[in-house]
N, C-alpha and C positions, 0 to 999 in steps of 0.2 A: 151877264147880261144877255139881252137879246143880240148884241153886237157879237157875240161869239159864233152868231148864225152865218158870219161872213164866211166861215170855215167849214162848217156843218151844222145840221139843225141841232141845237142843245139845249136851246132855253127860251124861254116866254117871259123873263122877268125884264120888265122896262127899269129905265136906270131910276127914274124919278121914283117908281112903285117899290122898288129894292130899298132904298135910302128911307122911305116913308115907314115901310116895315120894321127895318132894322130899329129904327128910333122908337117906334110904338111897342116894340118887344122890350124895351131899355136898355139895347146896346149901347156903349160907349162909342163904336165906331163900326164901321163898314168897309171893307175892302174890294175894290173891284179888280178883278183877274182874267179877264175873258182871253180866250184861246190866241194867243199871240197875237193880239190886236189890241192898240191903244184908243181906238177909234171913239169910245164912249166917253172919253177923260173930259173932252171940253164941255159935253153937254151935261156930265155929271157935276164939274166944278160950276158950272152956271146956275145949276139947280142948288147945290149946295151952299153958294154964297148966297142965294137968294132967301133961302129960307132955313139954313142950320150954321150958317158962319158964327153967329152970337149964342149958340146954344153948347152945351155940353155934350158935343157928338163930332166925332172927327170922318174926316173921309180920307181913305188911303188910296192912292192909285198904284197900280200893280199889274203884273203881265204873267200869264201862263206860256213859259217857253217851253219848247221842244228840243231837248240836248241830244244830239245824235253820234254817232262815232266822226272822227274828224275827216273833213274832206267829202262827205256825203253831198251827192247832187242829183239831179235826174237822170245824168248821164252814169254816174257810179253806182246807182242803187242796185242794190242785191235782194233777193227773196228773204224775207224775215227781218228786216231792218228794223231796229227798235227807234222810237220815238218818245225818249223819256220825258215824261211831265215833270217841271221844277218851276216854283213860286217866287217871283221876285217884286219886292214892296217898295216904292221909292219914298226915303227918308226927307226928301228935300227936293228943290229944283234940280241940284246936281245930279241926284239920283234919278229924277224922271228923265233928264238928256241922256243918262246912261242906258235907261229902258228904250229910249226911242233910237239911239245908235244900234243896240242890239236887236232890236225889231226890224229896222231898216236893212241890217247886213242879213237877217234870216229871208225878209221878204224878197229880196235882191237874188237870192239863189233858189227861192222858191219854186216848186211846180205841182201841177195836178195829177195825182196817181187816186184815182178814187174821190179822193179829198184833196185840200189845199195843204201843201206841206210846207213848212217852212223852217228848216234846220237851223240849229244854233250848235256852233262847236265850244267846247270847253276852252280852245285856245281863244274864241272873240270874248267870251266872259273874262279871262285872264288878262287880256289886252286892253280892255275897256274899263274893267273894276280896278284892276291894280295899279292902273295910271293914278287913280283917284280913289282910294277905298275909303268906305264908309259911309256912303250914302245909299245903300240898297241893303235891303234883309233879303235874306235868302231862306226858303224852306224846301224840303223834300219832297213836297206835294204828296199826293194820293198815292195808292198800291202802283199806279202808272209811273210813278218815279224811279229813279234808277235804284234806291235802296228797296222799296216795296217790290220792284221788279225781279230784283236779284233775291229777294226772301221768298217769294212766291214760286220761283224757278229753282229753289234749292241752292242758288249760287251765293252761299253763305260769306264764302272766303273774298267776294267782290265788294262786301259792304263795307267795312274798314277802310279801304284805300280810298273810295270816292267821299267817304264822311271826311276823311283827312283832309282830301284835294279841296273840297267846297270850303271846308272851314278855315285853311289856308288863303283863300280868296276872300270868305267874307268876315273872318274872325267873330268874335262876340254876335255879330248879326247874322249868325247862320243856326238855323233849328230843325231838329228832327221833329216832323208833323206827325201826330197821332189824330186821329180820328174816331170818334164815338160812333160806334156801329153794331149792328146786330150780324154781320157777316164773320163768319168763321175766320176767313183769311186776315180779315183786319185785324180782329180782336187778338190773333196768333202773333201778328206782325207787332201791335202795340206791345205785348207782354214781350217779346223777343227784344225789343228796342233797347226798352227800359231796362230789362235785367242785365244787357250786356253793355250798355251805353250810357247808363244814367249818370255817371261819374265824370265822364268826358264832354258830353255836349250837352247844349241847351235844348228844350222841348217846348 
């Protein structure tokens, strides 16, 4: 939504209009996953409860986090550092609390380098999620995620280890995300992931 503009100018979608349009399209649900930002959630919940609470339509509250190497801060930043996209969706109130904990940690160590950077470490996810698993859904996100980046840069050997690590954290709530597209990279990634991992992971 437009709340993602807190980090960079990226969206003109207002919360209410996004929900209205999703419902008009006949969708059964819409998930809000701004750029490591939960600011829209109160507004979204208020609007949902006012207009859609009694309809066959679900609001899912999530976050697009940015996973970095362990220990990355403004002081330890090196040229070419990666900020891998990762989608987290709350299944319930406990899951939303975990989203808030993860986001708070990331923003506490955040810094501005051209844009606001909010690093999340895999150890953060391990510590917060492993303590009370089963309340968050995780997906690999777009080509800017870890698996997408490893694929487009030819680092195929790195894909299986990270899939295994994320499935270890989220179990059956972990999904490989595929996106419909006309982009060559996305189509090739989709085919590669299905061909190599269809028997091991959820899509």
